[in-house]
C-alpha positions as CSV (number, residue, x, y, z in Angstrom):
1,X,129.3,84.8,209.9
2,X,130.5,81.3,208.8
3,X,128.5,78.5,207.5
4,X,127.9,76.5,210.4
5,X,126.2,79.9,212.0
6,X,124.6,80.5,208.8
7,X,122.6,77.2,208.8
8,X,122.0,77.8,212.4
9,X,120.3,81.3,211.8
10,X,118.2,79.8,208.6
11,X,117.0,77.3,211.1
12,X,116.3,79.8,213.6
13,X,114.4,82.0,211.1
14,X,112.4,79.1,209.7
15,X,111.3,78.0,213.5
16,X,110.4,81.6,214.0
17,X,108.4,81.8,211.0
18,X,106.2,78.3,211.7
19,X,105.7,79.9,215.1
20,X,103.9,82.8,213.9
21,X,102.0,81.0,211.1
22,X,100.8,78.4,214.0
23,X,100.0,76.2,211.2
24,X,101.1,73.2,212.9
25,X,104.6,71.0,212.2
26,X,106.0,71.9,208.7
27,X,106.5,68.1,208.4
28,X,103.1,68.1,207.8
29,X,102.8,70.7,205.4
30,X,101.3,70.2,201.6
31,X,101.6,72.1,198.5
32,X,98.7,74.3,199.5
33,X,100.5,75.6,202.7
34,X,103.8,76.7,200.8
35,X,101.5,78.5,197.9
36,X,99.5,80.1,201.0
37,X,102.7,81.3,202.7
38,X,104.0,82.5,199.2
39,X,101.3,84.9,199.0
40,X,101.5,85.8,202.6
41,X,105.5,86.9,201.9
42,X,104.7,88.5,198.9
43,X,101.7,90.7,200.7
44,X,103.6,91.6,203.4
45,X,106.9,92.3,201.5
46,X,106.1,92.5,197.7
47,X,108.5,89.9,196.7
48,X,107.5,86.5,195.5
49,X,109.2,83.8,196.7
50,X,108.2,80.3,194.5
51,X,106.7,77.6,196.0
52,X,109.6,75.7,194.9
53,X,112.2,78.2,196.9
54,X,109.9,77.6,200.3
55,X,110.1,73.8,199.8
56,X,113.9,73.7,199.3
57,X,114.1,75.9,202.3
58,X,112.1,73.3,204.5
59,X,113.9,70.6,203.1
60,X,111.2,69.1,200.9
61,X,113.0,69.6,197.7
62,X,116.5,68.7,197.6
63,X,118.9,71.2,196.7
64,X,122.3,71.5,197.7
65,X,123.1,75.2,197.3
66,X,122.7,77.7,200.3
67,X,119.4,80.3,199.6
68,X,120.5,83.5,197.9
69,X,120.5,86.6,200.0
70,X,117.5,87.9,198.3
71,X,115.7,85.1,200.0
72,X,116.8,85.2,203.1
73,X,116.1,89.3,203.2
74,X,112.8,88.5,202.2
75,X,112.3,85.7,205.2
76,X,113.6,88.7,207.4
77,X,111.2,91.2,206.3
78,X,108.4,88.9,206.9
79,X,109.4,88.6,210.3
80,X,109.8,92.2,210.5
81,X,113.2,92.8,210.2
82,X,115.0,95.3,207.9
83,X,117.3,92.8,206.1
84,X,119.2,89.3,206.7
85,X,121.8,91.0,208.5
86,X,119.5,92.7,211.0
87,X,117.9,89.5,211.6
88,X,120.7,87.7,212.6
89,X,122.1,90.1,214.5
90,X,119.2,90.3,216.6
91,X,119.6,86.6,217.4
92,X,121.2,86.1,221.0
93,X,124.9,85.5,221.1
94,X,126.1,82.1,222.4
95,X,128.1,82.1,225.2
96,X,131.2,80.1,225.0
97,X,131.9,78.3,228.3
98,X,135.4,78.9,229.8
99,X,136.4,76.0,231.8
100,X,136.9,77.0,235.5
101,X,139.5,74.9,237.6
102,X,138.3,73.3,240.7
103,X,138.9,75.2,244.0
104,X,140.6,73.2,246.8
105,X,138.0,74.5,249.3
106,X,134.6,75.5,249.3
107,X,134.7,79.5,249.9
108,X,132.8,80.9,252.4
109,X,129.8,83.1,251.6
110,X,130.6,86.6,252.1
111,X,129.1,89.0,254.9
112,X,127.1,91.7,253.4
113,X,126.4,90.0,250.0
114,X,122.9,91.5,249.9
115,X,124.5,94.8,250.4
116,X,126.9,93.9,247.5
117,X,124.2,92.9,245.2
118,X,121.9,96.2,246.3
119,X,125.1,98.4,245.3
120,X,125.6,96.5,241.9
121,X,122.2,97.6,241.0
122,X,122.1,101.1,242.1
123,X,125.1,101.3,239.9
124,X,123.8,99.5,237.1
125,X,120.8,101.9,237.1
126,X,122.9,105.2,237.7
127,X,124.8,103.9,234.2
128,X,121.7,103.1,232.1
129,X,120.4,106.6,233.5
130,X,123.4,108.1,232.1
131,X,123.3,106.3,228.4
132,X,119.7,107.4,228.4
133,X,120.4,111.2,228.9
134,X,123.3,110.8,226.4
135,X,121.2,109.5,223.8
136,X,118.3,112.2,224.4
137,X,120.9,115.0,223.7
138,X,122.0,113.7,220.7
139,X,119.4,111.3,219.3
140,X,115.9,112.8,219.6
141,X,114.1,110.3,217.6
142,X,114.2,107.7,220.8
143,X,111.7,110.1,222.5
144,X,108.5,111.4,221.9
145,X,108.7,114.8,219.7
146,X,105.6,116.8,218.5
147,X,105.1,116.9,214.8
148,X,103.5,119.6,212.6
149,X,102.0,118.0,210.0
150,X,101.6,121.1,207.9
151,X,105.3,121.6,208.0
152,X,105.2,118.4,205.6
153,X,104.5,117.2,202.0
154,X,104.2,114.0,200.3
155,X,103.1,113.1,196.8
156,X,103.4,110.5,194.2
157,X,103.1,110.6,190.3
158,X,103.4,107.4,188.1
159,X,105.2,107.7,185.1
160,X,102.6,105.3,183.3
161,X,98.7,105.9,183.6
162,X,98.5,102.5,182.9
163,X,100.2,99.2,182.7
164,X,103.4,97.6,184.3
165,X,106.0,97.5,185.3
166,X,105.2,101.4,186.2
167,X,107.6,103.5,187.9
168,X,106.5,105.9,190.7
169,X,108.5,109.2,191.2
170,X,107.6,110.1,195.4
171,X,108.0,114.0,195.8
172,X,108.3,114.9,199.1
173,X,109.4,118.1,201.8
174,X,110.8,116.7,205.2
175,X,113.3,119.3,205.4
176,X,111.7,120.8,208.7
177,X,112.2,117.0,210.6
178,X,113.9,117.3,213.7
179,X,115.5,114.0,212.8
180,X,117.3,112.1,210.1
181,X,114.6,109.1,210.7
182,X,112.8,110.1,207.5
183,X,111.2,107.3,205.6
184,X,109.2,106.3,202.8
185,X,106.7,103.1,202.7
186,X,105.7,102.3,199.3
187,X,103.3,99.7,200.0
188,X,100.4,99.2,202.8
189,X,103.3,97.1,205.0
190,X,104.7,99.9,207.4
191,X,107.8,97.5,208.2
192,X,109.0,97.7,204.5
193,X,110.2,101.5,204.9
194,X,113.0,103.0,202.9
195,X,115.3,105.7,204.6
196,X,115.2,108.8,202.6
197,X,117.7,112.0,203.3
198,X,115.1,115.0,204.9
199,X,117.3,117.7,202.7
200,X,116.2,115.9,199.4
201,X,112.8,115.6,197.6
202,X,112.6,112.9,195.6
203,X,112.7,108.8,195.7
204,X,111.7,106.4,193.2
205,X,110.6,102.9,192.7
206,X,109.3,100.3,190.2
207,X,106.2,98.5,190.6
208,X,105.9,94.9,188.9
209,X,102.6,93.9,189.9
210,X,99.4,95.6,189.8
211,X,97.5,96.7,192.8
212,X,96.4,99.3,195.2
213,X,99.1,100.9,197.5
214,X,98.7,103.6,200.7
215,X,102.2,104.8,200.4
216,X,103.5,107.0,203.7
217,X,105.7,109.7,204.8
218,X,107.0,108.9,208.4
219,X,109.2,111.1,210.4
220,X,110.8,109.3,213.6
221,X,107.7,107.0,214.2
222,X,104.8,109.3,212.8
223,X,103.0,108.9,209.6
224,X,102.7,112.5,208.7
225,X,101.4,111.9,205.1
226,X,99.6,109.1,203.0
227,X,99.4,109.1,199.3
228,X,97.1,106.7,197.8
229,X,98.5,104.8,194.6
230,X,96.7,102.4,192.2
231,X,99.0,100.5,189.5
232,X,96.0,99.6,187.3
233,X,96.2,97.2,184.1
234,X,95.1,98.1,180.4
235,X,92.5,95.7,180.4
236,X,93.3,92.0,181.3
237,X,97.0,91.4,182.5
238,X,98.7,87.7,181.8
239,X,101.6,86.9,183.9
240,X,104.2,84.4,185.6
241,X,105.6,84.9,189.0
242,X,109.5,84.8,189.0
243,X,111.7,85.0,191.7
244,X,113.3,88.4,190.4
245,X,110.6,89.9,188.1
246,X,107.5,88.3,186.3
247,X,107.1,87.0,182.9
248,X,104.4,88.9,180.9
249,X,102.4,87.8,178.1
250,X,101.1,90.2,175.3
251,X,97.4,90.6,174.9
252,X,97.3,88.9,171.7
253,X,98.5,85.6,173.3
254,X,95.9,85.6,175.9
255,X,92.7,86.9,174.7
256,X,90.6,84.0,173.0
257,X,87.5,85.5,171.8
258,X,85.2,85.8,174.8
259,X,87.4,84.3,177.3
260,X,91.2,85.3,178.8
261,X,93.5,82.0,178.8
262,X,97.0,81.0,179.3
263,X,97.5,77.6,178.5
264,X,100.3,74.5,178.0
265,X,101.0,75.8,174.6
266,X,101.8,79.2,175.7
267,X,103.8,78.4,178.4
268,X,105.8,75.9,176.1
269,X,106.4,78.7,173.9
270,X,108.2,80.5,176.8
271,X,110.5,77.8,177.3
272,X,108.3,77.4,181.0
273,X,108.6,73.6,182.3
274,X,105.6,72.3,183.5
275,X,107.3,69.6,185.4
276,X,107.6,68.9,188.4
277,X,106.0,72.6,189.8
278,X,103.9,74.1,187.0
279,X,104.4,77.8,186.7
280,X,102.1,80.1,189.1
281,X,99.9,81.6,186.5
282,X,98.5,85.3,187.1
283,X,95.4,87.2,185.6
284,X,94.7,90.5,186.6
285,X,92.1,93.0,185.6
286,X,92.9,96.1,187.9
287,X,90.8,99.7,187.4
288,X,88.9,102.2,189.0
289,X,85.5,100.8,189.7
290,X,84.1,104.2,190.8
291,X,81.8,103.8,194.0
292,X,82.0,99.8,194.4
293,X,82.1,98.8,198.0
294,X,83.1,95.6,199.3
295,X,79.9,95.4,201.7
296,X,77.2,95.7,198.7
297,X,78.2,94.0,195.6
298,X,77.8,91.0,193.5
299,X,80.6,89.1,191.6
300,X,79.9,86.7,189.2
301,X,82.7,84.7,187.0
302,X,83.5,81.5,184.9
303,X,86.8,79.7,185.1
304,X,88.5,76.7,184.5
305,X,91.9,75.4,185.3
306,X,92.3,72.1,183.7
307,X,96.2,71.4,183.6
308,X,96.7,68.5,187.0
309,X,100.1,67.5,186.2
310,X,103.4,67.6,188.4
311,X,102.3,68.8,191.9
312,X,99.3,69.8,190.6
313,X,96.8,67.1,191.1
314,X,94.4,69.2,193.3
315,X,94.3,72.2,190.9
316,X,94.2,74.7,193.5
317,X,92.7,77.8,192.2
318,X,92.2,81.6,194.1
319,X,90.4,84.1,193.0
320,X,91.2,87.3,194.9
321,X,88.8,90.5,194.8
322,X,91.4,93.4,195.2
323,X,90.0,96.4,197.6
324,X,91.8,99.5,198.7
325,X,92.4,98.3,202.5
326,X,91.3,94.5,202.5
327,X,91.2,91.8,200.5
328,X,89.1,88.6,199.8
329,X,90.6,85.3,198.8
330,X,88.2,82.7,197.5
331,X,89.5,79.1,197.3
332,X,88.7,76.3,194.6
333,X,89.9,72.8,194.2
334,X,89.4,69.2,192.7
335,X,86.9,67.6,194.6
336,X,89.3,65.1,196.2
337,X,91.5,68.0,197.9
338,X,88.3,70.5,199.5
339,X,89.5,69.2,202.9
340,X,92.5,71.5,202.5
341,X,91.2,75.1,201.7
342,X,91.0,78.5,203.4
343,X,88.7,81.3,202.8
344,X,89.1,85.1,203.6
345,X,87.2,87.9,203.3
346,X,88.1,91.4,204.9
347,X,88.9,90.2,208.6
348,X,86.6,86.4,208.4
349,X,88.5,83.4,207.8
350,X,87.7,79.5,207.6
351,X,89.7,76.5,207.0
352,X,88.6,73.2,205.9
353,X,89.9,72.0,209.5
354,X,87.2,73.7,211.5
355,X,84.5,74.3,208.5
356,X,82.6,72.6,205.6
357,X,84.5,74.2,202.7
358,X,83.5,71.1,200.3
359,X,81.3,73.2,198.3
360,X,84.6,74.8,196.7
361,X,85.5,71.4,195.3
362,X,84.7,70.9,191.6
363,X,85.9,69.7,188.5
364,X,88.3,72.2,187.0
365,X,88.7,70.5,184.0
366,X,85.1,72.0,182.9
367,X,83.9,75.2,183.0
368,X,82.9,76.3,186.7
369,X,80.6,79.4,187.9
370,X,81.9,81.2,191.1
371,X,79.1,84.0,192.2
372,X,79.7,86.5,195.6
373,X,76.7,87.6,196.8
374,X,77.1,90.5,199.4
375,X,74.6,92.4,201.3
376,X,75.4,94.6,204.3
377,X,78.5,93.2,205.1
378,X,77.4,89.4,204.8
379,X,79.2,87.7,202.0
380,X,77.5,84.5,200.6
381,X,79.6,82.4,198.0
382,X,77.8,80.0,195.3
383,X,80.3,77.7,193.2
384,X,77.9,76.3,190.2
385,X,74.9,77.3,191.6
386,X,74.7,75.8,195.2
387,X,75.5,77.7,198.2
388,X,79.5,76.8,199.5
389,X,79.7,79.2,202.6
390,X,78.6,82.3,204.1
391,X,79.7,84.6,207.0
392,X,79.7,88.4,207.9
393,X,82.8,90.0,207.9
394,X,84.4,92.5,210.7
395,X,86.6,94.8,209.0
396,X,85.5,98.5,207.8
397,X,84.0,98.8,204.1
398,X,86.2,100.0,201.5
399,X,85.9,100.5,197.9
400,X,86.9,97.5,195.5
401,X,89.5,97.9,192.7
402,X,90.1,94.8,190.8
403,X,90.1,91.3,190.8
404,X,93.2,88.7,190.3
405,X,93.0,84.9,189.5
406,X,95.7,82.7,190.6
407,X,96.5,79.4,188.5
408,X,99.0,76.7,188.5
409,X,100.1,75.5,185.1
410,X,97.4,77.4,183.1
411,X,93.7,78.6,183.6
412,X,90.9,80.5,181.8
413,X,88.5,82.8,182.7
414,X,85.2,84.5,181.1
415,X,81.8,86.1,181.8
416,X,83.2,88.0,184.7
417,X,81.1,91.0,186.0
418,X,80.8,93.3,189.1
419,X,77.0,95.0,190.0
420,X,75.6,96.3,192.9
421,X,72.2,97.3,192.0
422,X,72.8,100.7,190.3
423,X,75.2,99.7,188.0
424,X,76.9,96.5,186.0
425,X,80.6,96.4,185.1
426,X,81.7,93.8,182.6
427,X,85.1,93.0,182.6
């Protein structure tokens, strides 16, 4: 593909992505929109594209070079394609106009033209039928076929019991498959499937971020087996998101007495620039939380994010309560930026455009308390003791498996706990 066609394909890709998000014209997008987009891309593809990378793609930041293939593959996967090549091949081919010499006389409309048209349709239908019959003989996965799930096996074993990076060895038996279309899906996103040989037994993958993943063995288009994978942390984990692989901090660097903190001093020690865009800081505590469910629980934490330099004037923060099959995303920001927030919880969402989320605005240079109280799926959020928002979420209840904090340029957390009336868990 030449440079002109590549640029056109990238433009079409970005237009399709804007259409899917339905956030309005990207001309009016602000930093928070790119942060949200980075999060959504990571959740669907397990690949992190930084805010800076996304801004370059949309021309918000000047950058003379073409996007990397990794970036293009990730955008294509976000749109449901296997990779960038698959996306470009799905685009309609450009038709070159062939000049037609003007005729000397206007041709007469042939008689029986309707008969010719009908005959052409009949011939086309017959050709399609022949092709389908040929496909059915040699490629049975294009058609429905019965799959006996008892004939297959699938399991996943972690190399380490805790911590990241962590390799997972998938062991499977798909020898009974009537098709070579055998796939393993390593995350919840079924579009990110890996083709594996049906006559082999092992497939390996590296997980660089903690989380709960429902892996699947797929025959053709049928899920025959699933296996849950919990990539847990050994207590608190701090890292910086990076385009290729995250940068991990040592526990001794982030544990400060009663709090967990990543400050600008640590970032400078790792030669991580704060300007113009500060690094994306993440704190995780991922673990087995027993029978704690997202429809009945109390969550409490205290946090601050004092860095406001460069593009982080709004000091956007997100607190994520991670569940087995769902997620809760709670935003905080400087009071002046409370008009650009979105909150999501198990299928329910509200945004500042259509709801009053000013209660999530606070002074993040100081310690702030966040509390979530949920009873029978009715969820209420309190910031510094004041109710900021509430709604009843629609999704089925599921287990809670961890918490994650997202800061820009530094942040600190303390006094984090979960409870449900029967027990209390301090992190």
